[in-house]
C-alpha positions as CSV (number, residue, x, y, z in Angstrom):
1,X,-63.8,5.4,-19.7
2,X,-61.5,6.3,-16.8
3,X,-63.5,7.4,-13.7
4,X,-62.8,10.9,-12.3
5,X,-63.6,11.7,-8.5
6,X,-65.0,14.8,-7.7
7,X,-64.2,16.1,-3.9
8,X,-64.6,18.6,-1.6
9,X,-62.2,19.3,1.4
10,X,-61.5,17.2,4.6
11,X,-64.3,18.8,6.6
12,X,-67.1,18.4,4.2
13,X,-69.7,21.1,5.1
14,X,-72.9,21.6,2.9
15,X,-71.5,23.9,0.2
16,X,-68.8,21.4,-0.5
17,X,-70.8,18.1,-0.5
18,X,-73.4,19.6,-2.6
19,X,-71.0,21.4,-5.0
20,X,-69.5,17.9,-5.4
21,X,-72.7,16.3,-6.3
22,X,-73.5,19.0,-8.5
23,X,-70.3,19.3,-10.3
24,X,-70.3,15.6,-10.9
25,X,-73.7,15.8,-12.4
26,X,-72.5,18.5,-14.6
27,X,-69.5,16.7,-15.9
28,X,-71.3,13.4,-16.5
29,X,-73.7,15.5,-18.8
30,X,-70.8,16.6,-20.7
31,X,-69.7,13.1,-21.4
32,X,-67.2,12.4,-18.7
33,X,-67.4,9.4,-16.1
34,X,-67.4,11.3,-12.5
35,X,-68.3,10.1,-9.1
36,X,-68.7,12.5,-5.9
37,X,-66.9,11.6,-2.9
38,X,-66.7,12.5,0.6
39,X,-63.6,12.7,2.8
40,X,-65.1,12.4,6.1
41,X,-68.4,12.0,7.9
42,X,-71.0,14.6,6.9
43,X,-72.8,16.9,9.4
44,X,-76.4,17.2,10.4
45,X,-77.1,20.3,8.1
46,X,-75.7,18.3,5.1
47,X,-77.6,15.1,5.9
48,X,-80.7,17.2,6.3
49,X,-80.2,18.7,2.9
50,X,-79.5,15.3,1.0
51,X,-82.9,13.7,2.9
52,X,-84.9,16.4,1.8
53,X,-83.8,16.2,-2.0
54,X,-83.6,12.3,-2.1
55,X,-79.8,12.4,-2.7
56,X,-77.6,9.5,-1.7
57,X,-74.6,10.3,0.5
58,X,-71.5,9.9,-1.5
59,X,-69.2,7.4,-0.9
60,X,-66.2,8.0,1.3
61,X,-62.7,8.3,-0.2
62,X,-59.7,7.5,2.1
63,X,-56.8,8.5,0.1
64,X,-55.9,8.6,-3.5
65,X,-52.5,7.1,-3.2
66,X,-51.3,5.1,-5.9
67,X,-52.1,1.2,-5.0
68,X,-50.8,-2.0,-6.3
69,X,-54.3,-2.5,-8.4
70,X,-52.9,0.7,-10.2
71,X,-49.7,-0.6,-11.1
72,X,-49.1,-2.6,-14.5
73,X,-48.1,-5.7,-12.6
74,X,-48.1,-9.0,-14.3
75,X,-51.7,-10.2,-14.1
76,X,-52.4,-13.8,-14.3
77,X,-48.6,-14.8,-13.9
78,X,-48.9,-17.9,-11.9
79,X,-48.8,-21.7,-12.3
80,X,-51.0,-24.5,-11.3
81,X,-49.4,-26.8,-8.5
82,X,-49.8,-29.9,-10.9
83,X,-48.3,-28.4,-13.6
84,X,-44.9,-30.0,-14.3
85,X,-41.6,-28.8,-13.0
86,X,-40.4,-29.0,-16.4
87,X,-43.2,-26.7,-17.8
88,X,-42.6,-24.2,-14.9
89,X,-39.4,-23.9,-15.9
90,X,-40.3,-23.3,-19.7
91,X,-43.0,-20.8,-18.4
92,X,-40.5,-18.8,-16.2
93,X,-38.0,-18.9,-19.0
94,X,-40.5,-17.5,-21.5
95,X,-41.8,-14.7,-19.4
96,X,-38.1,-13.8,-18.4
97,X,-39.0,-13.7,-15.0
98,X,-37.0,-15.4,-11.6
99,X,-39.9,-17.2,-10.4
100,X,-43.7,-17.8,-10.3
101,X,-46.7,-18.0,-7.7
102,X,-48.3,-21.3,-7.5
103,X,-52.0,-21.8,-7.3
104,X,-54.6,-24.6,-7.0
105,X,-57.4,-25.1,-9.3
106,X,-59.5,-22.4,-7.9
107,X,-56.3,-20.1,-8.2
108,X,-55.8,-19.8,-4.4
109,X,-52.3,-19.0,-3.8
110,X,-50.3,-21.9,-2.5
111,X,-46.8,-20.5,-2.4
112,X,-44.0,-19.2,-4.6
113,X,-41.3,-21.3,-6.6
114,X,-38.0,-19.8,-7.7
115,X,-35.8,-20.3,-10.6
116,X,-33.3,-21.0,-8.2
117,X,-35.4,-23.8,-6.4
118,X,-36.0,-25.5,-9.8
119,X,-32.5,-25.4,-10.6
120,X,-31.4,-27.2,-7.1
121,X,-34.0,-29.7,-7.8
122,X,-32.7,-30.5,-11.3
123,X,-28.8,-30.7,-9.9
124,X,-29.7,-32.4,-6.5
125,X,-32.4,-34.5,-6.7
126,X,-31.7,-38.3,-7.7
127,X,-35.1,-39.6,-6.7
128,X,-36.6,-42.2,-9.1
129,X,-40.1,-41.6,-7.9
130,X,-42.8,-40.6,-10.3
131,X,-46.1,-39.3,-9.1
132,X,-47.6,-37.2,-11.9
133,X,-50.1,-36.9,-14.9
134,X,-49.7,-38.8,-18.2
135,X,-49.8,-35.6,-20.0
136,X,-47.0,-34.1,-18.0
137,X,-44.7,-36.8,-18.9
138,X,-45.6,-36.8,-22.4
139,X,-45.2,-33.2,-22.4
140,X,-41.7,-33.4,-20.9
141,X,-40.6,-36.1,-22.9
142,X,-41.8,-34.1,-26.2
143,X,-43.7,-37.6,-26.9
144,X,-44.2,-38.4,-30.8
145,X,-46.8,-41.0,-30.3
146,X,-48.5,-42.2,-26.9
147,X,-50.9,-45.2,-25.7
148,X,-52.7,-43.6,-23.0
149,X,-55.0,-45.5,-20.5
150,X,-54.4,-43.9,-17.2
151,X,-54.6,-40.2,-16.4
152,X,-52.0,-40.6,-13.2
153,X,-48.7,-42.2,-13.5
154,X,-47.4,-43.4,-10.1
155,X,-44.3,-45.7,-9.8
156,X,-40.6,-46.0,-9.9
157,X,-38.5,-45.2,-13.0
158,X,-36.2,-48.2,-14.2
159,X,-33.7,-47.6,-16.9
160,X,-33.1,-51.1,-18.4
161,X,-29.4,-51.6,-19.3
162,X,-28.9,-55.2,-18.5
163,X,-29.7,-58.3,-20.7
164,X,-32.7,-60.1,-20.8
165,X,-32.2,-63.1,-18.9
166,X,-30.6,-60.8,-16.0
167,X,-33.6,-58.7,-16.1
168,X,-36.0,-61.5,-15.8
169,X,-33.8,-63.1,-12.7
170,X,-33.0,-59.9,-10.8
171,X,-35.4,-57.3,-11.4
172,X,-39.6,-58.0,-10.4
173,X,-41.7,-55.9,-12.8
174,X,-45.2,-54.6,-11.6
175,X,-48.0,-52.3,-12.0
176,X,-45.7,-49.8,-10.3
177,X,-42.8,-50.1,-12.9
178,X,-42.0,-47.4,-15.0
179,X,-39.5,-48.7,-17.6
180,X,-37.3,-46.5,-19.8
181,X,-35.5,-47.6,-22.7
182,X,-36.7,-51.2,-23.3
183,X,-36.5,-51.1,-27.4
184,X,-35.2,-54.5,-27.5
185,X,-38.0,-56.9,-28.3
186,X,-37.7,-59.7,-25.8
187,X,-37.4,-56.7,-22.9
188,X,-40.3,-54.9,-24.3
189,X,-42.5,-58.0,-24.5
190,X,-41.7,-59.0,-21.0
191,X,-42.5,-55.3,-19.7
192,X,-46.1,-55.8,-21.3
193,X,-46.7,-59.0,-20.2
194,X,-45.8,-57.9,-16.8
195,X,-48.5,-55.1,-17.1
196,X,-46.0,-52.4,-16.0
197,X,-47.5,-48.9,-15.6
198,X,-45.6,-47.1,-18.3
199,X,-43.0,-48.1,-21.0
200,X,-40.9,-45.1,-22.4
201,X,-39.3,-45.9,-25.9
202,X,-36.4,-44.0,-27.0
203,X,-35.4,-42.7,-30.3
204,X,-38.7,-43.1,-31.6
205,X,-38.8,-46.7,-31.5
206,X,-42.5,-47.8,-32.6
207,X,-44.6,-50.8,-31.5
208,X,-45.2,-53.7,-33.7
209,X,-48.8,-54.7,-34.4
210,X,-48.6,-57.5,-31.6
211,X,-46.6,-55.3,-29.1
212,X,-49.4,-52.7,-29.8
213,X,-52.1,-55.5,-29.3
214,X,-50.4,-56.5,-25.9
215,X,-50.2,-52.9,-24.6
216,X,-54.0,-52.5,-25.2
217,X,-54.8,-55.9,-23.7
218,X,-52.8,-55.5,-20.9
219,X,-53.6,-51.5,-20.5
220,X,-49.9,-50.7,-20.4
221,X,-49.2,-46.9,-21.2
222,X,-46.6,-46.2,-23.8
223,X,-44.5,-42.8,-24.7
224,X,-42.5,-42.8,-27.8
225,X,-40.0,-40.1,-27.6
226,X,-37.1,-39.0,-29.8
227,X,-35.0,-38.6,-26.8
228,X,-32.2,-41.0,-26.0
229,X,-31.9,-43.0,-22.9
230,X,-29.5,-40.6,-21.0
231,X,-31.8,-37.6,-21.6
232,X,-35.0,-39.6,-20.6
233,X,-33.3,-40.8,-17.5
234,X,-32.0,-37.1,-16.9
235,X,-35.4,-35.4,-17.1
236,X,-38.0,-37.5,-16.4
237,X,-38.2,-36.6,-12.7
238,X,-38.9,-33.2,-14.1
239,X,-42.4,-34.4,-15.2
240,X,-43.5,-34.5,-11.4
241,X,-45.7,-31.6,-10.3
242,X,-44.1,-28.5,-9.2
243,X,-45.8,-28.7,-5.7
244,X,-43.3,-31.7,-5.1
245,X,-40.3,-29.7,-5.1
246,X,-38.8,-28.1,-1.8
247,X,-39.5,-24.7,-1.4
248,X,-39.3,-21.9,1.1
249,X,-41.7,-22.3,3.5
250,X,-43.4,-18.7,3.3
251,X,-43.7,-16.0,0.5
252,X,-44.3,-12.1,1.0
253,X,-47.2,-11.3,-0.4
254,X,-49.1,-8.1,-1.0
255,X,-53.0,-7.2,-1.9
256,X,-53.8,-5.3,-4.9
257,X,-55.2,-2.4,-2.3
258,X,-51.8,-2.3,-0.5
259,X,-50.0,1.1,-1.4
260,X,-47.1,1.2,-4.1
261,X,-45.2,3.3,-1.4
262,X,-45.3,0.4,1.4
263,X,-44.2,-2.1,-1.4
264,X,-41.3,-0.3,-2.3
265,X,-40.2,0.2,1.3
266,X,-40.9,-3.4,2.1
267,X,-39.0,-4.8,-1.4
268,X,-35.7,-2.4,-0.4
269,X,-35.9,-4.2,2.9
270,X,-35.8,-7.9,1.6
271,X,-34.4,-7.6,-1.9
272,X,-36.5,-9.9,-3.7
273,X,-37.5,-9.2,-7.3
274,X,-40.6,-10.7,-7.8
275,X,-43.7,-10.4,-5.1
276,X,-47.3,-12.6,-5.6
277,X,-50.2,-10.3,-5.7
278,X,-52.8,-12.0,-3.5
279,X,-56.3,-10.4,-3.0
280,X,-58.3,-10.5,0.5
281,X,-60.0,-14.0,-0.4
282,X,-56.8,-15.7,-1.0
283,X,-56.8,-15.4,-5.0
284,X,-53.9,-15.0,-6.6
285,X,-54.2,-12.5,-9.4
286,X,-50.7,-12.2,-10.6
287,X,-47.2,-11.2,-9.5
288,X,-45.3,-7.6,-9.4
289,X,-41.6,-7.0,-10.3
290,X,-39.8,-4.5,-8.7
291,X,-38.6,-3.3,-12.2
292,X,-42.3,-2.7,-13.0
293,X,-43.2,-0.3,-10.2
294,X,-42.6,2.8,-12.3
295,X,-45.8,1.9,-14.5
296,X,-48.7,2.8,-12.7
297,X,-51.9,4.9,-13.3
298,X,-52.6,7.8,-11.1
299,X,-56.2,8.7,-9.8
300,X,-57.9,11.4,-11.6
301,X,-59.5,14.0,-9.4
302,X,-61.7,17.3,-9.6
303,X,-61.2,19.7,-6.4
304,X,-64.2,21.5,-5.4
305,X,-64.6,24.5,-2.8
306,X,-60.8,24.0,-1.9
307,X,-57.2,24.4,-3.2
308,X,-55.2,23.6,-0.3
309,X,-53.3,20.6,-0.3
310,X,-53.7,20.3,3.7
311,X,-57.4,20.5,3.2
312,X,-57.5,18.0,0.5
313,X,-57.3,14.2,0.3
314,X,-54.4,12.3,1.6
315,X,-51.8,11.1,-1.1
316,X,-53.0,14.2,-3.1
317,X,-49.5,14.7,-4.6
318,X,-49.9,11.0,-5.9
319,X,-53.1,11.6,-8.0
320,X,-53.7,13.6,-11.2
321,X,-55.7,16.8,-10.7
322,X,-57.6,17.7,-13.8
323,X,-59.5,20.7,-12.5
324,X,-60.2,23.0,-9.4
325,X,-63.7,25.0,-9.0
326,X,-63.5,27.0,-5.8
327,X,-64.2,30.6,-4.4
328,X,-61.4,30.9,-2.0
329,X,-58.0,32.4,-1.9
330,X,-55.3,30.7,-4.1
331,X,-53.7,28.2,-1.9
332,X,-50.6,25.9,-2.3
333,X,-51.4,23.1,-4.7
334,X,-49.1,22.8,-7.6
335,X,-50.0,20.5,-10.9
336,X,-47.5,18.8,-13.3
337,X,-49.2,20.3,-16.1
338,X,-52.0,23.1,-16.9
339,X,-55.5,22.4,-15.7
340,X,-58.9,24.2,-15.8
341,X,-59.2,26.3,-12.7
342,X,-62.5,28.2,-12.3
343,X,-62.3,30.7,-9.0
344,X,-65.0,33.5,-8.3
345,X,-65.0,36.0,-5.6
346,X,-68.6,34.9,-4.6
347,X,-69.9,33.4,-1.3
348,X,-70.3,29.8,-2.4
349,X,-69.0,27.4,-4.7
350,X,-72.4,26.3,-5.9
351,X,-72.7,29.8,-7.6
352,X,-69.8,29.1,-9.7
353,X,-71.1,25.7,-10.5
354,X,-74.3,27.5,-11.4
355,X,-72.6,29.5,-14.0
356,X,-70.8,26.4,-15.4
357,X,-74.3,25.0,-16.0
358,X,-75.2,28.2,-18.0
359,X,-72.3,28.3,-19.9
360,X,-72.9,24.8,-21.0
361,X,-76.6,25.4,-21.5
362,X,-77.5,22.6,-19.7
363,X,-80.8,22.4,-17.7
364,X,-80.6,21.7,-14.0
365,X,-82.8,19.1,-12.4
366,X,-84.8,20.0,-9.4
367,X,-83.1,18.1,-6.9
368,X,-79.6,19.0,-8.1
369,X,-81.1,22.5,-8.0
370,X,-82.6,22.1,-4.3
371,X,-78.7,21.0,-3.1
372,X,-76.9,23.7,-5.0
373,X,-79.5,26.5,-3.3
374,X,-78.8,24.6,-0.2
375,X,-75.1,25.2,-0.7
376,X,-75.6,28.9,-1.1
377,X,-77.7,29.3,1.6
378,X,-75.3,27.7,4.0
379,X,-72.1,29.4,3.0
380,X,-73.7,32.9,3.0
381,X,-75.8,32.4,6.1
382,X,-78.9,32.7,4.0
383,X,-77.4,35.7,1.9
384,X,-76.6,37.5,4.9
385,X,-72.8,37.0,4.9
386,X,-70.4,39.8,3.8
387,X,-69.0,37.4,1.1
388,X,-72.4,37.5,-0.4
389,X,-72.5,38.7,-3.9
390,X,-75.0,39.8,-6.5
391,X,-74.2,36.6,-8.4
392,X,-75.0,34.5,-5.3
393,X,-78.2,36.2,-5.2
394,X,-79.0,35.4,-8.8
395,X,-78.0,32.0,-8.6
396,X,-79.9,31.6,-5.6
397,X,-83.4,33.2,-7.1
398,X,-83.0,31.0,-10.1
399,X,-82.2,27.8,-8.4
400,X,-85.1,28.6,-5.9
401,X,-87.6,28.7,-8.8
402,X,-86.4,25.3,-10.2
403,X,-86.3,23.6,-7.1
404,X,-89.9,25.3,-6.0
405,X,-88.6,26.5,-2.6
406,X,-89.2,29.8,-0.8
407,X,-85.7,31.0,0.1
408,X,-86.2,32.4,3.7
409,X,-88.5,29.9,4.9
410,X,-86.1,26.9,3.8
411,X,-83.1,28.9,4.4
412,X,-84.0,29.3,8.3
413,X,-85.0,25.7,8.5
414,X,-81.8,24.7,6.9
415,X,-79.4,26.6,9.1
416,X,-81.2,25.5,12.3
417,X,-81.0,21.9,11.4
418,X,-77.2,22.1,11.7
419,X,-76.5,24.1,15.1
420,X,-77.3,21.1,17.4
421,X,-74.1,19.8,19.2
422,X,-76.2,17.5,21.5
423,X,-74.2,14.2,22.1
424,X,-70.9,15.6,20.7
425,X,-67.7,15.9,22.8
426,X,-65.5,19.0,23.1
427,X,-63.3,17.8,20.5
428,X,-65.9,16.8,18.2
429,X,-67.5,20.3,18.2
430,X,-64.1,21.9,17.3
431,X,-63.2,19.7,14.6
432,X,-66.7,19.8,13.1
433,X,-65.5,22.5,10.7
434,X,-62.0,23.1,11.6
435,X,-59.4,24.4,8.9
436,X,-55.4,24.9,9.1
437,X,-54.0,27.7,7.4
438,X,-50.3,28.5,6.7
439,X,-48.7,32.1,7.7
440,X,-45.1,32.2,6.9
441,X,-43.6,29.4,8.9
442,X,-46.6,29.4,11.3
443,X,-49.7,27.4,11.2
444,X,-53.2,28.8,12.2
445,X,-56.2,26.8,13.1
446,X,-59.7,28.2,12.7
447,X,-63.0,26.3,13.6
448,X,-66.4,27.8,13.4
449,X,-69.7,26.5,14.6
450,X,-73.1,27.9,14.2
451,X,-75.8,28.3,17.0
452,X,-79.0,29.9,18.1
453,X,-77.9,30.3,21.4
454,X,-74.2,30.9,23.1
455,X,-75.3,29.6,26.4
456,X,-74.5,26.2,25.7
457,X,-71.0,27.0,24.9
458,X,-70.6,29.4,27.7
459,X,-71.2,26.9,30.5
460,X,-68.2,24.9,29.0
461,X,-66.0,27.5,28.0
462,X,-63.0,26.7,30.3
463,X,-63.3,22.8,28.8
464,X,-63.3,24.6,25.4
465,X,-60.1,26.7,25.9
466,X,-58.5,23.8,27.4
467,X,-58.8,21.8,24.5
468,X,-57.7,24.7,22.3
469,X,-54.8,24.8,24.4
470,X,-53.8,21.3,23.8
471,X,-54.3,21.3,20.1
472,X,-52.0,24.4,19.8
473,X,-49.3,22.7,22.0
474,X,-49.7,19.2,20.3
475,X,-49.9,20.4,16.8
476,X,-47.4,23.5,17.1
477,X,-50.2,26.0,16.2
478,X,-49.5,29.7,16.7
479,X,-53.1,30.5,16.9
480,X,-56.1,28.1,17.4
481,X,-59.5,29.7,17.9
482,X,-63.3,28.9,17.5
483,X,-65.7,31.2,16.3
484,X,-69.4,30.6,17.4
485,X,-71.7,32.2,15.1
486,X,-75.0,33.3,15.8
487,X,-77.3,32.8,12.9
488,X,-80.0,34.6,14.2
489,X,-78.4,38.0,15.2
490,X,-75.5,37.6,12.6
491,X,-72.6,37.8,15.3
492,X,-69.8,35.6,16.5
493,X,-68.2,34.6,19.8
494,X,-64.7,33.8,19.9
495,X,-62.7,31.3,22.1
496,X,-59.2,30.8,21.8
497,X,-56.0,29.2,22.8
498,X,-54.1,31.3,25.8
499,X,-50.9,31.6,23.7
500,X,-52.7,33.0,20.8
501,X,-54.7,35.9,22.8
502,X,-52.1,38.6,22.0
503,X,-52.3,38.0,18.1
504,X,-56.1,38.0,18.3
505,X,-56.1,41.4,20.1
506,X,-53.6,42.7,17.3
507,X,-55.7,41.3,14.7
508,X,-58.8,43.2,15.8
509,X,-57.2,45.9,17.5
510,X,-58.5,45.3,21.1
511,X,-56.5,46.3,24.0
512,X,-57.9,43.2,26.1
513,X,-59.7,40.7,24.7
514,X,-61.5,37.9,27.1
515,X,-62.9,34.5,26.0
516,X,-66.4,34.4,24.7
517,X,-65.6,37.9,23.4
518,X,-68.8,39.0,21.2
519,X,-68.0,40.3,17.4
520,X,-70.9,42.3,16.1
521,X,-71.5,41.5,12.5
522,X,-68.6,39.0,12.0
523,X,-69.9,35.9,10.2
524,X,-67.6,35.1,7.4
525,X,-64.4,32.9,8.3
526,X,-63.1,33.8,4.6
527,X,-63.4,37.5,4.9
528,X,-63.9,38.6,8.5
529,X,-61.8,35.8,10.6
530,X,-59.0,34.3,8.7
531,X,-57.2,37.4,6.8
532,X,-56.9,39.4,9.9
533,X,-55.4,36.6,11.8
534,X,-53.1,35.6,9.2
535,X,-52.0,39.1,8.4
536,X,-50.9,39.4,12.2
537,X,-48.9,36.1,12.2
538,X,-47.3,36.9,8.5
539,X,-45.6,40.0,10.2
540,X,-43.7,38.0,12.7
């Protein structure tokens, strides 16, 4: 069954991570095969929750771009280095390809041979050196009968066209001689008694009983072929292993995890038609033809707690979005077909997921109830945020009973677990929960952190402003601000880029705002921060 990845947004907060885990559990109970993933490192508050309820941290998902392992490439298309040139040619012709990777017995990639290189060997090579297996020669010559005593045949091919007397006076036969076409009895007996390495009888010439006895006595290999002397002489060198022909010194290879977009870019540059697929251990898994790149499987996703493409996983446009479960404004994500989209005006995505459980009449396990409750507490600031609805409160009460948790006591403990910024840089603090919004042709960046005291931010206020200015300048943001929310008093302090000052003043109808300004009762980014700023920027 296809695996579906359930993901939150790029800056995973407790509501997003816990929502992905809970929804994945729900979908699996419904018969799907899903797995929750995170897009970056979780924060201390989320880690506190997962540890408390003994839930593993979801695996990291870097992107969902189409990889070569998603493409229907020719798996197991390769040839062993000891396979004959002749059989390799036939394999390439049968598969209707222009070349083939070469591997050893353990399937390690050794190189690549093209039809052009095989043709050159067929036309240019005049060597009579044979160093191959008996079976390769028998296969190449379509043997009708054989007398086999050696696995390997090493020697020089000699075509006998001269009379017997001239032969014994001019050519010395040995164990390194491979005789072609000695159908005359005197020459055949001489070759058998000389203990040559191999005799090739043409036109299906059969051994007499005496000749058969000599072959066995002297352990002379014999191949009987329907071909004539001319054809045997022409193709016997093709029984040599494919590894012996002259090939290009290197081949352009790709790994299964490489991106399809990178493959297309490189293939457009080099104009080859086939490329070996070799994994990180050097094992050849097959090859990819350029004409096969349109056949691939997209990764399937369910999005949780977001529906903005810039907040989601990289490569989203190359994935297949099956469903979205959210509680934010409708963003800019588009899909190729209709999907299930569940969006409610509530304070937490876990509230939405709670109602999905109820609709399916599924019981919620204690640990799942615990993390869902944690998501609601985190996103509603212990049900005190203006985004909190009666649905959030009802869901929280039900989940608290299942998890056997006292909401206020646990909630305060939870919120305090995520406020520490000890050991974090200025950049880390701002990026802890930073979201980008599009307002017309402009970008707005709004970060939010929680604290029990603004003092540790006040002492470094200039450094925070300098970093916000830098983010604004380097990334072309109209406004970049950091709201520091006091979870004990339900207030927020604001720090902002200097060029965004007038827009903040207009948004909150303030004549002269200063860095560190206190907004009493402002705690919700979704309702009390972002909409006001976006409204001003969209009017520009």
